N, C-alpha and C positions, 0 to 999 in steps of 0.2 A: 043424324047430325043436326045440331041447333045452331043457327048463325045468328049472332046479335051484333048489329051495326051501332056505332057510336059516333056522335057528330064529331067530324074532324075534317081538315082542309084537303086531305089526300088519301091514298090507300096502298097497301101491300101486306103481304103475309109473313108470318115468323114462327118458328117452332122453337121450344125450349127444352131444358133439361135440369133435374135437380140431382140431388145426391143422397145416398142412403147411409146411415150410420146406426150404431147400436148403443150409443152412450147417451145418458139422460143429460138434457140441457139444463144444468144448475144455474142457479142465480149467482151473480157476482157479489163479493164481499165489498163492504162500502170502501171507497178509495176516493181521495181527494186529488186535486189537480197535481200534475208533474210528479207523481209517486209511482213506485214499483209495487205492484201488488202480486199476490200469489193466487193463481187460478184454481178454482175447485172444479173445473171442467174436466181436466185431463187425469189420467190415473196417477200421474206424478206431477207435482207442482211445477208450474211454468211461470217465470217471470215476464211482465211485460211493462214497458214504460208508458205511462199515461201522459198524453199532451192534449189538454182541453178539460172539459168538465165531465166528470163521471155520470154514469146513468142515475146512480142514487142521489147525485147533487142536484138533479133537475127537479122542479116542482111538477105536480101533476098537470098544472095548467100549460107549462112549456113542453109537455111531451109531444113529439112530433107525430104526425099521421103515418109516417113511413120511416123505417130505418134502413139504410143501405149498407150492406157490409161488403168492402172491397179489399181483396187480397193483392198485395204487390210483393214482388221480389226482383230486386236488381233491375228496375224499369225506369232508370233516370230519364231516358230519352222517351219512353212511351207512356208512362203514368201521368205527366203533366197534361197531356192531350185527353187521356181518359177521365181525369179528375174535372178538367174543364168542362167536358161533355156532360158531367154530373151537376154543374154549377146552375145556380138560378139564372145566371147571366145567359146561360145557353139553352137550358131546358125551357119550353114553352108552356104556358098555362099553370105554372106553379111558382110558388114563392120560397124562399129559404125557410120560412117558418113551417112550411109542410112537411119537411123532411129533414133528417140528418144523415150525414155521410160518414161512416166510420172506416177509416183507412187502416188496415192491419199489415204492417211490414213484417213479412215472414223471415226475419233474420238476415236482411240483405248485408253485404260486407260493409257498407256504409249506410246509415239511416237515410231513407228517401228524403231528398230536399232538405238535408239537415234536421229532419224531424219536424218539418212546418208544413202545414196545409192551409194556413190561415188565409193565403192568397186566393184560395178558391171560394172562400165564403165564410161567414161566421158559423154556419151549421157544419163545418167540416171538423173532424177530430182525428188524431193521428195516434197509433199505438205501435210500439216496436217489440217484437217477440224476441226474447233472448233464448239462447240455445235451442232454436227452432230446427225441426227436421225437414226433410225434403218434400213432405206432403202438407197441403194447405189446410188439412182437417182441423188441426189444433188452433191454427190462425182464425179460421171461421168461427169455431166455438167461443174463442176468447173475444171476437168481435160481438157475437150474440150475447155474451155475458154483459158487455158495456152498452148494448143497444137499449135505448129509452122506449122504442116503440114496440107494439105488440104486432104490427103488420110489417113484414120484411121483404127486402129484396137482396138476393145473394148474387155477388159477382166474383166468382172464383178466380177469374183471370183478370187482373188490373192492367193488361195491355190492349184492352178493348175500348173503342171509341164508340159512344152511343149516338143514335139519331135524337133530334131535339123533342121528341113527343113521347118517349118511353115512360117517363115518370107520370106525365098527365094521364096516359092510359092506364098504366098500372095502379095509380091511386083511384081511378073510377071502378076498378073490378070489385071492390067490396061492396059498392053501392048497387051492383047488378046481381052478384053471385054470393051465396051463402058461405062457400067454402072454396074460394078460388085458388087455383095454381096458375098464375100467369106466365106464359113462355115467350121468349123472343128469338127470332131467328138469329143465327151467327153466320157472318160473312167474313172471307179473308180479303184485306186489301191486295190489289193486284188483279191480274186478268186470268188467274188460274188459283186452284187450291195450292196454298203455299209449299207443301211438300213436293208437289210436282213443279211448281214455279221456280223454286231455287235450283232445280237441276238444269235450267235453261238461263240462268243468270240473274233471277230476281233477287234484289238485296235491298238493304235499308236506304241506299242511296237513291234507287228508282222509286221506292215507297215515299221518300221525302218529295221527290220531283211530282208524283202523283198528286199528293196532298196539296202541293203548291199550285198545280195546274187547276184544281177546283176551288182555290182560294179559301180552304177550310180554315176557320170555322164560320165564315160569313153565312154559308148555307149548309147545314149539316146534313140535309137530305141528298146532296151531291155526292156523298160518300158512295151511293148506289152506282154512280157512274164509273167508279174506279176499283170495283170490288167483284168478287166472284162468290158462288155458293160453295158450302163445305164439301158436298158430295154430288155424284152424279144423279142420285136418286132422291135428292132433296126437292121438296115441293112446298108451296105456301099452304098447302092444304094437308100435310101430314106432319108427324112428329118423330121423323127418323134421324134428324140431326140434334145435337146437344145445345141446349139453352144455357147460355152463360150469363143471364140476367133473368132470375126467376123470382115472381112475386108469390108470397103466401104468408098466412098467418103463423105466428110462433107456435100456437097450440097445434096446428097441422104438422109443422115440422117435428114437433116433439113426438107426436103420435106415430111417426114412421121411424123414430130412434135417432133423428138428428144426424149430424155428420159424424160417422164412425171413424175415431182416431186410429183404429187398427188398420185402415188403408194408409199404408206408409210408402208406397211406391212414389217415385218422383213424379211431381206435378199432381199426385192424388191417384193416378191410375184412373179407375172407374168410380171413384168416389161420388163424384156429381151424377153421373149416370145411374149409379145404384139407388140414390135418393130418388131420382126422377122416376125409376121403374117402380118403386114402392108406391109412390103417388099415383101413377098411371093405373096401378093394379086396384086402387081404392074406388069402390062404387059411389062413394060419397063426396068424391072430389070433383070440382068443375075445372076441367082442364081447359084453359083458354089461350088460344094463339092470338097475340097481338099483331095484326096485319100493318104493313107500312112502316114499321120501326125495326131496328135491329142493332147488333153489336158488331163492330168491325175489327177484326184482329190485326194488330200491327206485328211485324216480324221482329222478334225479340230474343231468339235462341230458346224458345220454349221446348219443353220435353217432346212433344209430338209435331207441333206445327212447323217447327224450324229444321226438322231432318228429311233427308230423302224418303220417299214413300216406302221403299222396301224395309227400311230401318223402322219405320212407324209401324208396319205391320208385325214385326218381330216383337216390338214393344208391347202391341196389344195383346199378344199371347200370354206375356208375363202379367199383364194387368187381369186378364181373365182368370188365370190361376189363382192370383191374390184374392179375386172376387169369390171364386169357389171355396177357397179356404176359409173366408170370413163369413160368407152367407150360407155356405152348406148346400148350395144348389148350383146349377148350371147357368151360365150366362145366356140371356136371350134378349135380342134386340132386332128390330123395334118390338115394343109390346103391341100385342094384337087387341083389336076391338076397343080401342080407346075412344071414348065419346068426346068429340071435340066441339068447342064453342069458339067463335071468332068475334073480335072486335077490332077496330082501327079504321085505316084510311089508305089511300094509295098515292103517295107523292109522285109527281111527274117524273123525277129523275129515276124512279124505280121501275118505270114501265118497261125498259129493255130487258130487265130480268124476268118479266112474266113469260117470256118465250122459253127461258130455261126451266120454267116450272109447270108448263103445260104438257101433259102426257102425250097429246095428240099431234104435237108439233112435227113438221115433215122433217126428213133427213136433210132435204136441201138447205132448209132455214138453219138447222143445227150447224151444218157445214160452213154457211155463210157467217154464222155468230162466231164459230171458231176462227175463221179467216179475220173477222173484225177484231176479235180478241187478240190474235197474233199481231195485227197490225198495231193495235193499242199498245201492246207490250213493247213492240219495236219503237214506237214513238217515245214511249216512256224511257226506253234505253237511250234513245238519240238525245231526248231532252236531259237526262241524267248526264250524258257525255258532254252536251253543251254546258251544262251546269259546272261540271269539273273543269272544262276548257276555260270558262270564264274565270273560274277561281284561279286557274294557272296563270291566265292573262293578268289578273289582278296582281298575283304574286310577282310576276315578272315586270310588271310596271312599278311595283314598289321597289323591287330590287334595282331597276334601272334608275328610279329617282334617288335611291341611296347612292348607286355607283356615281351618278351625275354629280350629286352633292359632294361626294368624296372626290371626284375628279377636279370640281371647281375649287375645292379646297387645296387640292394638289397644285393646281395651276396658279393659285393665288400664292402659294408657298414658292413655286418656281419663279414667279414673277418678282416676289419680295427678294428671293435670292439673287436673281439677275440684277436688281437695283443695287443690292448690296455690293455685288461684284464690281458694277459700274462705278459705284462710289469709291471702292477700293482702288480700282484701276486708275480713277482721277486722282486720288491721293498718292498712288505710286508714281504717276506721271509728275506730279508737283514735286514729289521727293526727288525724282530723277533730275528735274530741271534745277532744284536747289543744289544737288550734288554736283551737277555740271558747273554751275555758278562757282561753287566752292572750289572744284578742280581747277576752273580758270583763274580764279584769284590765286590759288596756291601756285599755279604755273607761273603767273606774272610776278609773285613774290620770290619764286625760285630763281627766275631769271634776273630780278633786281638783286638779289643776294649774290648771284654769280658775278653780275657786273660790278658790285661792290667789291667782292673778293678780288677781282681782276684789278680793280682800281688801287685797292690796298696793296696787292702784290707789285703793281707799277711803282707806286709811291715808295715802297720799301726798297725796291731795286734802284730807284733814282737816289734815295737816301744813301744806300750802301755805295753807290757810284760816286757821290760827292765826298763821302768819307774817305773813299780810296784815294781821290785826287788830292785831298787834304794831306793825306799821309805822304804822298809822294812829293809834295811841294814843301814840306817841312825840312829846314836845313839840317844838315848832319852836324853834330856837335863834335 
């Protein structure tokens, strides 16, 4: 075993994986910006939407030292973090001119971020695959067609967040090795392998709380504090786990057949591991594990990472059957007698994970680690519950403010109505007083009329009496 150290602020180990295909990696036809081109990669033409400058449009001067191909599918929550972790703003020791990032959307129901990745940097390009199938093989090959560089990094799962030194160490490999295959270890966010963790309540809400607790992305190496290894047999110094960010030259990838589009299982099945197996079996390949860096998987409904462990094992059996049918040989993993090289550093936040990677660790320490992990998970669950309670409290306060405003409006309306009633009652009292005055005047007039009538009746009576007296006093003729 050859160990190579490279200057860097800290250290840790990582293992990676590639994927084996059997289709030739054809070059892309010329395509201008924002056009649909037909791919010569697949057996049947495939349309992709180009957003950005095509590979052929670049001058030889502007060709990057590294082309990163990232496959995304329905990752509106996860991909922004993954792509930010690939930006020059986040990655240390590199500039945007050193590399390009080709984001291939494998037919998401809605194009990721409305088809724009410019917010992550001028070196990002986006492609949308129309009529995509459930395997990422075609998407990777289309990304390779558009890649301007001859040195590549393949990220088959776009739901993974990188640590800040991955690109720096990956770019150094061709300076040290003639035919490098650079591997990075894969971790799961959360305090257990996610297919097991989801059975005890781990979910995206807890994951959000974990990332908030380390204030990501202020220090990308703190991801180690809230993560777990893929499997129980994983180690810094073996390659039993799959690498989801692998560096290699285009010519090396072509020599092992590239990414075979006959792998059509959901998520690609053993596509990535099949390529890695072929690379490991080559005696002329320098397999290099990058210590102290990694990719951290976010829970997103992935075909294997987001299912209960028993279901995962059943899926693996179907993947193995597909591999046998395509490759014509039995599946064997890990590959034996792989000559490993190492480069990297050991970040302080990764130190607790060393105990999980040391074979000689005592059972007592393992048990304590498990207790600590359970406590961390419980803290994360409580933090998530507090976060939910805070949200509920904010909603209740907002509702109370709305109700209070509505109540104040109602009280104002009631006060206005009361004032209106009081005004009407005052008007009614005034009207009643006026009516009483009229009634009094009417009564006085009625009494006056009655007195006048009686006076007239008296006068008429007196007149009649005088007339009668005259008649009696008149002489008889």
